[in-house]
Residue, then its C-alpha position, 0 to 999 in steps of 0.5 A: x510540484x509534489x515530487x521532489x528529486x531522491x538525490x538532491x531533494x529539488x522539486x521535480x517538474x514534469x514534462x511530456x517524457x520525464x521528471x526534471x529537477x535541472x540537474x538529475x533526470x527521471x524517464x516516464x515509463x511507457x505505462x505512465x509512471x516514473x522511477x523514483x528509485x536511484x541504484x544506489x538506494x536498492x538492496x537488491x536488483x529487483x526490490x519487492x514483490x515480483x510479478x508472480x506475486x503481483x498476478x496472485x494479488x490481482x486474482x485475489x483482490x479482484x475476486x472482492x474479497x477484501x472489497x469491505x475493507x476498501x469500503x471501510x478505508x473510503x469511508x475513514x478517508x472521506x471523514x479524515x481529508x479537509x475539505x480543501x485537500x489536494x493530494x494523498x498518497x498510497x504507500x506500498x500501493x502493490x497493484x493499485x486495487x486501494x488507490x485506483x478506488x481511492x482516485x475513482x471516490x476522490x476526483x478532485x483530490x491528486x491521488x499518488x501510489x508508490x511501492x518500491x516492486x517495479x513489477x507491482x508499478x507497472x501493472x498498476x499504473x497500466x490500469x488506473x490512469x488517474x492515479x501518479x504512480x512511481x517506484x520509491x522506498x517508503x524509507x525515502x518518500x519522493x515528496x516535498x515537505x508537508x505537501x501532503x494532505x494525507x497517506x494511506x499505509x496498508x501494511x507497509x514499512x515506513x520511516x515515521x519522520x518522513x511521514x511526519x516531513x511530507x504530510x502538512x500539519x493537520x493532515x492525516x495518515x491512516x494506517x491498516x494492520x492485522x488484528x490478532x485472528x486475521x488469516x488464522x485457517x491459512x496459518x492453520x495450513x502452514x504451522x504447526x502451532x499458530x500464534x495470534x497476531x499481537x496487537x502493538x501500539x501504533x505511535x506515529x512521530x508528530x502525530x497523534x492517535x484520533x480514532x481505532x477501528x476494527x472490522x472482521x469477517x469472514x471469507x468463503x474461498x475457492x482453491x485457486x483463490x485461497x492459492x492466490x491468497x497464500x501466495x501474498x502473505x509472508x507465509x508462503x516462505x513457510x508452506x511446504x509445496x504439499x500444503x500448497x497442492x492441498x489449498x489449490x484442491x480445496x473446493x471452499x476454504x472459510x478463513x477469517x479477516x481480522x483488520x486494524x484501521x487507524x486515523x492519525x492526525x499530523x500535529x500543529x508544530 
């Protein structure tokens, strides 16, 4: 099996109700996901994005504003995955917008979605039943050595050594990071002085960068959509209540996107 026990690192076997290594047992929730984040690995009672943030994400993403990014990722993943690929993991999958699209586009591949937020995984598992979802830390991936053919990482923090451990030789990691002008106009509503996102070289230990792409386009958002977008970002913590209300009252709001998509291939050792 793909999962391994987060406590003793032995393979987990599944039955109808739980995953078990023989010593430790992890119940399958009624929505279908499994919680592989032991309490001793948590830094807070409810880590990750909360239910309010998940509602905002779903409102914004269901409106289709990031559909061009979703389509671009599917195109690049088709090119990057080996024909015999069996397993692909979406790290920091949130409410499953990209994960569900992967499962639909790659029916022969087992798609996994991982997030530290229980609120996110509950919603994702209920909606995208073809995906295996788990609550877990991206810094302690609950997968065996060299079990994954590929990993998708959109903004999510992770441990590079864990990526190298779990991805097969010549497997791939596709990452998305913000380009210089990503959400520039939204930031201008929050900060007095707006700084461009710095472009940083992305180095993943055990991987070689094979390709880098950019994707940029302008969105036209209604007031509720731009308010939801703000709620999805770190800028929300800095925004005043007046700024939030102004955005909510906006009839149409033009905002740039700017994404950097990179494909890294796992080295052969």
